[in-house]
PDB file of N, CA, C and O in Angstrom:
ATOM      1  N   MET A   1      -4.510  28.186 -12.711  1.00  0.00           N
ATOM      2  CA  MET A   1      -5.325  27.364 -11.618  1.00  0.00           C
ATOM      3  C   MET A   1      -6.583  28.120 -11.695  1.00  0.00           C
ATOM      4  O   MET A   1      -7.576  27.404 -11.567  1.00  0.00           O
ATOM      5  N   ASP A   2      -6.855  29.597 -11.900  1.00  0.00           N
ATOM      6  CA  ASP A   2      -7.905  30.247 -11.785  1.00  0.00           C
ATOM      7  C   ASP A   2      -8.786  29.692 -12.985  1.00  0.00           C
ATOM      8  O   ASP A   2      -9.888  29.238 -12.676  1.00  0.00           O
ATOM      9  N   ILE A   3      -8.451  29.684 -14.189  1.00  0.00           N
ATOM     10  CA  ILE A   3      -9.129  29.405 -15.318  1.00  0.00           C
ATOM     11  C   ILE A   3      -9.662  27.804 -15.054  1.00  0.00           C
ATOM     12  O   ILE A   3     -10.857  27.509 -15.091  1.00  0.00           O
ATOM     13  N   ALA A   4      -8.601  26.846 -14.788  1.00  0.00           N
ATOM     14  CA  ALA A   4      -9.124  25.605 -14.504  1.00  0.00           C
ATOM     15  C   ALA A   4     -10.208  25.509 -13.430  1.00  0.00           C
ATOM     16  O   ALA A   4     -11.194  24.809 -13.660  1.00  0.00           O
ATOM     17  N   ASN A   5     -10.115  26.029 -12.511  1.00  0.00           N
ATOM     18  CA  ASN A   5     -11.161  26.054 -11.526  1.00  0.00           C
ATOM     19  C   ASN A   5     -12.384  26.554 -11.696  1.00  0.00           C
ATOM     20  O   ASN A   5     -13.399  26.101 -11.168  1.00  0.00           O
ATOM     21  N   ARG A   6     -12.314  27.705 -12.598  1.00  0.00           N
ATOM     22  CA  ARG A   6     -13.762  28.076 -13.201  1.00  0.00           C
ATOM     23  C   ARG A   6     -14.312  26.964 -14.382  1.00  0.00           C
ATOM     24  O   ARG A   6     -15.521  26.890 -14.599  1.00  0.00           O
ATOM     25  N   ILE A   7     -13.554  26.293 -14.967  1.00  0.00           N
ATOM     26  CA  ILE A   7     -14.024  25.317 -15.915  1.00  0.00           C
ATOM     27  C   ILE A   7     -14.510  24.227 -15.039  1.00  0.00           C
ATOM     28  O   ILE A   7     -15.660  23.862 -15.285  1.00  0.00           O
ATOM     29  N   ARG A   8     -13.877  23.605 -14.044  1.00  0.00           N
ATOM     30  CA  ARG A   8     -14.402  22.801 -13.097  1.00  0.00           C
ATOM     31  C   ARG A   8     -15.681  23.248 -12.463  1.00  0.00           C
ATOM     32  O   ARG A   8     -16.521  22.388 -12.198  1.00  0.00           O
ATOM     33  N   ILE A   9     -15.877  24.297 -12.238  1.00  0.00           N
ATOM     34  CA  ILE A   9     -16.966  24.581 -11.365  1.00  0.00           C
ATOM     35  C   ILE A   9     -18.065  24.641 -12.506  1.00  0.00           C
ATOM     36  O   ILE A   9     -19.089  23.987 -12.306  1.00  0.00           O
ATOM     37  N   ALA A  10     -17.961  25.309 -13.597  1.00  0.00           N
ATOM     38  CA  ALA A  10     -19.001  25.469 -14.703  1.00  0.00           C
ATOM     39  C   ALA A  10     -19.579  23.980 -15.169  1.00  0.00           C
ATOM     40  O   ALA A  10     -20.729  23.831 -15.585  1.00  0.00           O
ATOM     41  N   ILE A  11     -18.700  22.999 -15.050  1.00  0.00           N
ATOM     42  CA  ILE A  11     -18.918  21.586 -15.548  1.00  0.00           C
ATOM     43  C   ILE A  11     -19.909  21.040 -14.287  1.00  0.00           C
ATOM     44  O   ILE A  11     -20.933  20.392 -14.503  1.00  0.00           O
ATOM     45  N   GLY A  12     -19.539  21.328 -13.235  1.00  0.00           N
ATOM     46  CA  GLY A  12     -20.292  20.897 -11.954  1.00  0.00           C
ATOM     47  C   GLY A  12     -21.627  21.499 -11.728  1.00  0.00           C
ATOM     48  O   GLY A  12     -22.542  20.877 -11.188  1.00  0.00           O
ATOM     49  N   THR A  13     -21.739  22.925 -12.222  1.00  0.00           N
ATOM     50  CA  THR A  13     -23.148  23.405 -11.992  1.00  0.00           C
ATOM     51  C   THR A  13     -23.882  23.282 -13.239  1.00  0.00           C
ATOM     52  O   THR A  13     -24.891  23.975 -13.368  1.00  0.00           O
ATOM     53  N   SER A  14     -23.464  22.364 -14.347  1.00  0.00           N
ATOM     54  CA  SER A  14     -24.104  22.357 -15.560  1.00  0.00           C
ATOM     55  C   SER A  14     -24.700  20.861 -15.721  1.00  0.00           C
ATOM     56  O   SER A  14     -24.217  20.198 -16.639  1.00  0.00           O
ATOM     57  N   PRO A  15     -25.621  20.312 -14.985  1.00  0.00           N
ATOM     58  CA  PRO A  15     -26.219  18.908 -15.161  1.00  0.00           C
ATOM     59  C   PRO A  15     -26.626  18.755 -16.368  1.00  0.00           C
ATOM     60  O   PRO A  15     -27.022  19.758 -16.962  1.00  0.00           O
ATOM     61  N   MET A  16     -26.631  17.606 -16.963  1.00  0.00           N
ATOM     62  CA  MET A  16     -27.030  16.874 -18.112  1.00  0.00           C
ATOM     63  C   MET A  16     -28.468  16.321 -17.850  1.00  0.00           C
ATOM     64  O   MET A  16     -28.761  15.928 -16.720  1.00  0.00           O
ATOM     65  N   GLU A  17     -29.393  16.284 -18.902  1.00  0.00           N
ATOM     66  CA  GLU A  17     -30.457  15.373 -18.950  1.00  0.00           C
ATOM     67  C   GLU A  17     -30.505  14.307 -19.830  1.00  0.00           C
ATOM     68  O   GLU A  17     -30.428  14.564 -21.031  1.00  0.00           O
ATOM     69  N   LYS A  18     -30.605  13.275 -19.501  1.00  0.00           N
ATOM     70  CA  LYS A  18     -30.870  11.979 -20.185  1.00  0.00           C
ATOM     71  C   LYS A  18     -32.325  11.317 -20.095  1.00  0.00           C
ATOM     72  O   LYS A  18     -32.508  10.848 -18.972  1.00  0.00           O
ATOM     73  N   ASP A  19     -33.214  11.178 -20.801  1.00  0.00           N
ATOM     74  CA  ASP A  19     -34.404  10.315 -20.631  1.00  0.00           C
ATOM     75  C   ASP A  19     -35.228  10.575 -19.226  1.00  0.00           C
ATOM     76  O   ASP A  19     -35.659   9.709 -18.465  1.00  0.00           O
ATOM     77  N   ASP A  20     -35.336  12.142 -19.081  1.00  0.00           N
ATOM     78  CA  ASP A  20     -35.842  12.596 -17.944  1.00  0.00           C
ATOM     79  C   ASP A  20     -35.144  12.291 -16.645  1.00  0.00           C
ATOM     80  O   ASP A  20     -35.804  12.303 -15.606  1.00  0.00           O
ATOM     81  N   CYS A  21     -33.674  11.981 -16.626  1.00  0.00           N
ATOM     82  CA  CYS A  21     -32.782  11.953 -15.572  1.00  0.00           C
ATOM     83  C   CYS A  21     -31.869  12.961 -15.688  1.00  0.00           C
ATOM     84  O   CYS A  21     -31.372  13.371 -16.738  1.00  0.00           O
ATOM     85  N   VAL A  22     -31.642  13.387 -14.470  1.00  0.00           N
ATOM     86  CA  VAL A  22     -30.606  14.584 -14.541  1.00  0.00           C
ATOM     87  C   VAL A  22     -29.144  14.067 -13.970  1.00  0.00           C
ATOM     88  O   VAL A  22     -29.057  13.741 -12.786  1.00  0.00           O
ATOM     89  N   ILE A  23     -28.120  14.009 -14.754  1.00  0.00           N
ATOM     90  CA  ILE A  23     -26.765  13.598 -14.465  1.00  0.00           C
ATOM     91  C   ILE A  23     -25.912  14.531 -14.175  1.00  0.00           C
ATOM     92  O   ILE A  23     -25.635  15.437 -14.961  1.00  0.00           O
ATOM     93  N   SER A  24     -25.363  14.394 -12.909  1.00  0.00           N
ATOM     94  CA  SER A  24     -24.219  15.270 -12.433  1.00  0.00           C
ATOM     95  C   SER A  24     -23.016  14.849 -12.707  1.00  0.00           C
ATOM     96  O   SER A  24     -22.676  13.676 -12.552  1.00  0.00           O
ATOM     97  N   ILE A  25     -22.195  15.841 -13.176  1.00  0.00           N
ATOM     98  CA  ILE A  25     -20.756  15.487 -13.615  1.00  0.00           C
ATOM     99  C   ILE A  25     -19.823  16.626 -12.689  1.00  0.00           C
ATOM    100  O   ILE A  25     -20.177  17.732 -12.280  1.00  0.00           O
ATOM    101  N   SER A  26     -18.641  15.996 -12.540  1.00  0.00           N
ATOM    102  CA  SER A  26     -17.611  16.795 -11.708  1.00  0.00           C
ATOM    103  C   SER A  26     -16.352  16.508 -12.632  1.00  0.00           C
ATOM    104  O   SER A  26     -16.413  15.722 -13.578  1.00  0.00           O
ATOM    105  N   ALA A  27     -15.221  17.200 -12.286  1.00  0.00           N
ATOM    106  CA  ALA A  27     -14.152  17.261 -13.064  1.00  0.00           C
ATOM    107  C   ALA A  27     -12.742  17.485 -12.147  1.00  0.00           C
ATOM    108  O   ALA A  27     -12.519  18.473 -11.447  1.00  0.00           O
ATOM    109  N   SER A  28     -11.947  16.445 -12.309  1.00  0.00           N
ATOM    110  CA  SER A  28     -10.596  16.610 -11.682  1.00  0.00           C
ATOM    111  C   SER A  28      -9.655  17.249 -12.840  1.00  0.00           C
ATOM    112  O   SER A  28      -9.764  16.966 -14.033  1.00  0.00           O
ATOM    113  N   VAL A  29      -8.839  18.034 -12.366  1.00  0.00           N
ATOM    114  CA  VAL A  29      -7.778  18.541 -13.329  1.00  0.00           C
ATOM    115  C   VAL A  29      -6.449  18.535 -12.703  1.00  0.00           C
ATOM    116  O   VAL A  29      -6.283  18.903 -11.540  1.00  0.00           O
ATOM    117  N   GLY A  30      -5.427  18.088 -13.523  1.00  0.00           N
ATOM    118  CA  GLY A  30      -3.935  18.214 -13.099  1.00  0.00           C
ATOM    119  C   GLY A  30      -3.444  18.873 -14.099  1.00  0.00           C
ATOM    120  O   GLY A  30      -3.555  18.560 -15.284  1.00  0.00           O
ATOM    121  N   LEU A  31      -2.770  19.998 -13.566  1.00  0.00           N
ATOM    122  CA  LEU A  31      -1.882  20.959 -14.382  1.00  0.00           C
ATOM    123  C   LEU A  31      -0.398  20.874 -14.160  1.00  0.00           C
ATOM    124  O   LEU A  31       0.142  20.711 -13.066  1.00  0.00           O
ATOM    125  N   ALA A  32       0.209  21.004 -15.341  1.00  0.00           N
ATOM    126  CA  ALA A  32       1.731  21.155 -15.291  1.00  0.00           C
ATOM    127  C   ALA A  32       2.169  22.311 -16.043  1.00  0.00           C
ATOM    128  O   ALA A  32       1.504  22.476 -17.066  1.00  0.00           O
ATOM    129  N   SER A  33       3.130  23.202 -15.840  1.00  0.00           N
ATOM    130  CA  SER A  33       3.805  24.395 -16.284  1.00  0.00           C
ATOM    131  C   SER A  33       4.914  24.138 -16.702  1.00  0.00           C
ATOM    132  O   SER A  33       5.574  23.178 -16.304  1.00  0.00           O
ATOM    133  N   THR A  34       5.360  25.109 -17.731  1.00  0.00           N
ATOM    134  CA  THR A  34       6.702  24.976 -18.388  1.00  0.00           C
ATOM    135  C   THR A  34       7.646  25.732 -17.238  1.00  0.00           C
ATOM    136  O   THR A  34       8.847  25.465 -17.198  1.00  0.00           O
ATOM    137  N   ASP A  35       7.114  26.592 -16.395  1.00  0.00           N
ATOM    138  CA  ASP A  35       7.828  27.203 -15.408  1.00  0.00           C
ATOM    139  C   ASP A  35       8.713  26.201 -14.525  1.00  0.00           C
ATOM    140  O   ASP A  35       9.877  26.435 -14.198  1.00  0.00           O
ATOM    141  N   THR A  36       7.976  25.030 -14.180  1.00  0.00           N
ATOM    142  CA  THR A  36       8.551  23.931 -13.318  1.00  0.00           C
ATOM    143  C   THR A  36       8.753  22.834 -13.784  1.00  0.00           C
ATOM    144  O   THR A  36       9.469  22.047 -13.165  1.00  0.00           O
ATOM    145  N   SER A  37       8.108  22.445 -15.147  1.00  0.00           N
ATOM    146  CA  SER A  37       8.347  21.194 -15.787  1.00  0.00           C
ATOM    147  C   SER A  37       9.231  21.291 -17.067  1.00  0.00           C
ATOM    148  O   SER A  37       9.471  20.254 -17.684  1.00  0.00           O
ATOM    149  N   GLY A  38       9.691  22.400 -17.464  1.00  0.00           N
ATOM    150  CA  GLY A  38      10.326  22.825 -18.712  1.00  0.00           C
ATOM    151  C   GLY A  38       9.284  22.678 -19.945  1.00  0.00           C
ATOM    152  O   GLY A  38       8.068  22.546 -19.805  1.00  0.00           O
ATOM    153  N   TYR A  39       9.908  22.721 -21.049  1.00  0.00           N
ATOM    154  CA  TYR A  39       9.285  22.636 -22.280  1.00  0.00           C
ATOM    155  C   TYR A  39       9.063  21.326 -23.183  1.00  0.00           C
ATOM    156  O   TYR A  39       8.443  21.260 -24.244  1.00  0.00           O
ATOM    157  N   GLN A  40       9.632  20.447 -22.589  1.00  0.00           N
ATOM    158  CA  GLN A  40       9.456  19.135 -23.155  1.00  0.00           C
ATOM    159  C   GLN A  40       7.920  18.552 -23.199  1.00  0.00           C
ATOM    160  O   GLN A  40       7.390  18.197 -22.146  1.00  0.00           O
ATOM    161  N   LEU A  41       7.325  18.477 -24.268  1.00  0.00           N
ATOM    162  CA  LEU A  41       6.115  17.897 -24.141  1.00  0.00           C
ATOM    163  C   LEU A  41       5.726  16.680 -23.357  1.00  0.00           C
ATOM    164  O   LEU A  41       4.663  16.559 -22.749  1.00  0.00           O
ATOM    165  N   GLN A  42       6.592  15.877 -23.420  1.00  0.00           N
ATOM    166  CA  GLN A  42       6.404  14.412 -22.826  1.00  0.00           C
ATOM    167  C   GLN A  42       6.537  14.464 -21.267  1.00  0.00           C
ATOM    168  O   GLN A  42       6.018  13.650 -20.504  1.00  0.00           O
ATOM    169  N   ARG A  43       7.335  15.577 -20.886  1.00  0.00           N
ATOM    170  CA  ARG A  43       7.306  15.641 -19.403  1.00  0.00           C
ATOM    171  C   ARG A  43       6.292  16.430 -18.892  1.00  0.00           C
ATOM    172  O   ARG A  43       5.936  16.269 -17.725  1.00  0.00           O
ATOM    173  N   LEU A  44       5.698  17.387 -19.712  1.00  0.00           N
ATOM    174  CA  LEU A  44       4.569  18.181 -19.320  1.00  0.00           C
ATOM    175  C   LEU A  44       3.554  17.446 -19.222  1.00  0.00           C
ATOM    176  O   LEU A  44       2.741  17.639 -18.318  1.00  0.00           O
ATOM    177  N   CYS A  45       3.379  16.320 -20.262  1.00  0.00           N
ATOM    178  CA  CYS A  45       2.135  15.533 -20.050  1.00  0.00           C
ATOM    179  C   CYS A  45       2.099  14.577 -18.926  1.00  0.00           C
ATOM    180  O   CYS A  45       1.065  14.388 -18.285  1.00  0.00           O
ATOM    181  N   MET A  46       3.431  13.851 -18.627  1.00  0.00           N
ATOM    182  CA  MET A  46       3.648  13.309 -17.424  1.00  0.00           C
ATOM    183  C   MET A  46       3.254  13.947 -16.144  1.00  0.00           C
ATOM    184  O   MET A  46       2.543  13.425 -15.287  1.00  0.00           O
ATOM    185  N   GLU A  47       3.796  15.149 -16.099  1.00  0.00           N
ATOM    186  CA  GLU A  47       3.426  15.792 -14.798  1.00  0.00           C
ATOM    187  C   GLU A  47       2.012  16.207 -14.647  1.00  0.00           C
ATOM    188  O   GLU A  47       1.538  16.221 -13.511  1.00  0.00           O
ATOM    189  N   ALA A  48       1.225  16.577 -15.748  1.00  0.00           N
ATOM    190  CA  ALA A  48       0.128  17.194 -15.481  1.00  0.00           C
ATOM    191  C   ALA A  48      -0.771  15.721 -15.226  1.00  0.00           C
ATOM    192  O   ALA A  48      -1.697  15.755 -14.415  1.00  0.00           O
ATOM    193  N   ASP A  49      -0.473  14.519 -15.909  1.00  0.00           N
ATOM    194  CA  ASP A  49      -1.137  13.218 -15.597  1.00  0.00           C
ATOM    195  C   ASP A  49      -0.873  12.791 -14.108  1.00  0.00           C
ATOM    196  O   ASP A  49      -1.709  12.131 -13.489  1.00  0.00           O
ATOM    197  N   ALA A  50       0.186  13.146 -13.617  1.00  0.00           N
ATOM    198  CA  ALA A  50       0.418  12.779 -12.123  1.00  0.00           C
ATOM    199  C   ALA A  50      -0.316  13.908 -11.298  1.00  0.00           C
ATOM    200  O   ALA A  50      -0.672  13.409 -10.230  1.00  0.00           O
ATOM    201  N   ALA A  51      -0.604  14.959 -11.362  1.00  0.00           N
ATOM    202  CA  ALA A  51      -1.217  15.888 -10.988  1.00  0.00           C
ATOM    203  C   ALA A  51      -2.798  15.330 -10.909  1.00  0.00           C
ATOM    204  O   ALA A  51      -3.599  15.263  -9.976  1.00  0.00           O
ATOM    205  N   LEU A  52      -2.851  15.048 -11.993  1.00  0.00           N
ATOM    206  CA  LEU A  52      -4.548  14.642 -12.190  1.00  0.00           C
ATOM    207  C   LEU A  52      -4.964  13.344 -11.165  1.00  0.00           C
ATOM    208  O   LEU A  52      -5.935  13.172 -10.428  1.00  0.00           O
ATOM    209  N   TYR A  53      -3.996  12.674 -11.412  1.00  0.00           N
ATOM    210  CA  TYR A  53      -4.014  11.484 -10.376  1.00  0.00           C
ATOM    211  C   TYR A  53      -4.153  11.882  -8.879  1.00  0.00           C
ATOM    212  O   TYR A  53      -5.086  11.405  -8.233  1.00  0.00           O
ATOM    213  N   ARG A  54      -3.357  12.646  -8.356  1.00  0.00           N
ATOM    214  CA  ARG A  54      -3.276  13.323  -6.987  1.00  0.00           C
ATOM    215  C   ARG A  54      -4.530  13.873  -6.862  1.00  0.00           C
ATOM    216  O   ARG A  54      -5.047  13.711  -5.756  1.00  0.00           O
ATOM    217  N   ALA A  55      -5.169  14.481  -7.690  1.00  0.00           N
ATOM    218  CA  ALA A  55      -6.478  15.341  -7.578  1.00  0.00           C
ATOM    219  C   ALA A  55      -7.599  14.331  -7.225  1.00  0.00           C
ATOM    220  O   ALA A  55      -8.438  14.499  -6.340  1.00  0.00           O
ATOM    221  N   LYS A  56      -7.466  12.999  -8.240  1.00  0.00           N
ATOM    222  CA  LYS A  56      -8.439  12.070  -7.979  1.00  0.00           C
ATOM    223  C   LYS A  56      -8.242  11.241  -6.476  1.00  0.00           C
ATOM    224  O   LYS A  56      -9.211  10.824  -5.842  1.00  0.00           O
ATOM    225  N   ARG A  57      -7.094  11.111  -6.112  1.00  0.00           N
ATOM    226  CA  ARG A  57      -6.736  10.408  -4.950  1.00  0.00           C
ATOM    227  C   ARG A  57      -7.316  11.177  -3.689  1.00  0.00           C
ATOM    228  O   ARG A  57      -7.853  10.599  -2.744  1.00  0.00           O
ATOM    229  N   ALA A  58      -7.127  12.681  -3.797  1.00  0.00           N
ATOM    230  CA  ALA A  58      -7.582  13.640  -2.790  1.00  0.00           C
ATOM    231  C   ALA A  58      -8.865  13.720  -2.614  1.00  0.00           C
ATOM    232  O   ALA A  58      -9.257  14.507  -1.753  1.00  0.00           O
ATOM    233  N   GLY A  59      -9.748  13.014  -3.298  1.00  0.00           N
ATOM    234  CA  GLY A  59     -11.342  13.272  -3.275  1.00  0.00           C
ATOM    235  C   GLY A  59     -12.111  13.726  -4.487  1.00  0.00           C
ATOM    236  O   GLY A  59     -13.339  13.801  -4.480  1.00  0.00           O
ATOM    237  N   ARG A  60     -11.260  14.069  -5.674  1.00  0.00           N
ATOM    238  CA  ARG A  60     -11.991  14.046  -6.927  1.00  0.00           C
ATOM    239  C   ARG A  60     -12.579  15.559  -6.875  1.00  0.00           C
ATOM    240  O   ARG A  60     -12.690  16.181  -5.819  1.00  0.00           O
ATOM    241  N   ASN A  61     -12.923  16.048  -8.084  1.00  0.00           N
ATOM    242  CA  ASN A  61     -13.714  17.276  -8.190  1.00  0.00           C
ATOM    243  C   ASN A  61     -12.918  18.579  -7.731  1.00  0.00           C
ATOM    244  O   ASN A  61     -13.483  19.529  -7.189  1.00  0.00           O
ATOM    245  N   ARG A  62     -11.312  18.523  -8.047  1.00  0.00           N
ATOM    246  CA  ARG A  62     -10.623  19.522  -7.636  1.00  0.00           C
ATOM    247  C   ARG A  62      -9.524  19.853  -8.690  1.00  0.00           C
ATOM    248  O   ARG A  62      -9.353  19.007  -9.568  1.00  0.00           O
ATOM    249  N   VAL A  63      -8.774  20.955  -8.713  1.00  0.00           N
ATOM    250  CA  VAL A  63      -7.825  21.291  -9.465  1.00  0.00           C
ATOM    251  C   VAL A  63      -6.557  21.054  -8.698  1.00  0.00           C
ATOM    252  O   VAL A  63      -6.616  21.370  -7.510  1.00  0.00           O
ATOM    253  N   ILE A  64      -5.423  20.563  -9.135  1.00  0.00           N
ATOM    254  CA  ILE A  64      -4.127  20.308  -8.554  1.00  0.00           C
ATOM    255  C   ILE A  64      -3.005  20.696  -9.668  1.00  0.00           C
ATOM    256  O   ILE A  64      -3.348  20.656 -10.850  1.00  0.00           O
ATOM    257  N   ALA A  65      -1.630  21.082  -9.318  1.00  0.00           N
ATOM    258  CA  ALA A  65      -1.001  21.708  -9.905  1.00  0.00           C
ATOM    259  C   ALA A  65       0.291  21.661  -8.928  1.00  0.00           C
ATOM    260  O   ALA A  65       0.280  21.968  -7.736  1.00  0.00           O
ATOM    261  N   ASP A  66       1.530  21.162  -9.762  1.00  0.00           N
ATOM    262  CA  ASP A  66       2.751  21.624  -9.118  1.00  0.00           C
ATOM    263  C   ASP A  66       3.286  23.067  -9.045  1.00  0.00           C
ATOM    264  O   ASP A  66       3.442  23.722 -10.076  1.00  0.00           O
ATOM    265  N   THR A  67       3.589  23.603  -7.724  1.00  0.00           N
ATOM    266  CA  THR A  67       4.129  24.975  -7.726  1.00  0.00           C
ATOM    267  C   THR A  67       5.556  24.801  -7.870  1.00  0.00           C
ATOM    268  O   THR A  67       6.133  23.723  -7.729  1.00  0.00           O
ATOM    269  N   GLU A  68       6.196  26.094  -8.207  1.00  0.00           N
ATOM    270  CA  GLU A  68       7.359  26.202  -8.383  1.00  0.00           C
ATOM    271  C   GLU A  68       8.488  25.491  -7.301  1.00  0.00           C
ATOM    272  O   GLU A  68       9.558  24.962  -7.600  1.00  0.00           O
ATOM    273  N   SER A  69       8.012  25.626  -6.239  1.00  0.00           N
ATOM    274  CA  SER A  69       8.692  25.193  -4.962  1.00  0.00           C
ATOM    275  C   SER A  69       8.734  23.512  -4.929  1.00  0.00           C
ATOM    276  O   SER A  69       9.365  22.867  -4.091  1.00  0.00           O
ATOM    277  N   GLY A  70       8.022  23.007  -5.890  1.00  0.00           N
ATOM    278  CA  GLY A  70       7.892  21.491  -5.958  1.00  0.00           C
ATOM    279  C   GLY A  70       6.763  21.025  -5.116  1.00  0.00           C
ATOM    280  O   GLY A  70       6.321  19.884  -5.246  1.00  0.00           O
ATOM    281  N   SER A  71       6.260  21.907  -4.218  1.00  0.00           N
ATOM    282  CA  SER A  71       5.020  21.397  -3.458  1.00  0.00           C
ATOM    283  C   SER A  71       3.916  21.383  -4.496  1.00  0.00           C
ATOM    284  O   SER A  71       4.100  21.497  -5.708  1.00  0.00           O
ATOM    285  N   LEU A  72       2.607  21.214  -3.815  1.00  0.00           N
ATOM    286  CA  LEU A  72       1.241  21.234  -4.572  1.00  0.00           C
ATOM    287  C   LEU A  72       0.427  22.430  -4.260  1.00  0.00           C
ATOM    288  O   LEU A  72       0.344  22.971  -3.158  1.00  0.00           O
ATOM    289  N   ALA A  73      -0.113  22.750  -5.262  1.00  0.00           N
ATOM    290  CA  ALA A  73      -1.200  23.908  -5.011  1.00  0.00           C
ATOM    291  C   ALA A  73      -2.699  23.142  -5.577  1.00  0.00           C
ATOM    292  O   ALA A  73      -2.792  22.361  -6.524  1.00  0.00           O
ATOM    293  N   GLU A  74      -3.684  23.581  -4.779  1.00  0.00           N
ATOM    294  CA  GLU A  74      -4.992  22.955  -4.927  1.00  0.00           C
ATOM    295  C   GLU A  74      -5.907  24.185  -4.798  1.00  0.00           C
ATOM    296  O   GLU A  74      -5.833  25.130  -4.013  1.00  0.00           O
ATOM    297  N   ALA A  75      -6.838  23.908  -5.831  1.00  0.00           N
ATOM    298  CA  ALA A  75      -8.057  24.858  -5.929  1.00  0.00           C
ATOM    299  C   ALA A  75      -9.373  24.019  -5.817  1.00  0.00           C
ATOM    300  O   ALA A  75     -10.468  24.578  -5.870  1.00  0.00           O
TER     301      ALA A  75
END
């Protein structure tokens, strides 16, 4: 969570310039862990994808992951 959140912040604080216009970028990140989802790659991808869409529905520009208890963690 901490690393993903640092990456999200770095993306958000690094505006891009194109033709003298400043473009702001944000990132939403969904995380899955082998601790909660197991080691099957397809399930890990599905869980990360589901967490990504929860992050987008929650307002974007955030990191969301499933916790061991099955609830969500947000950064």
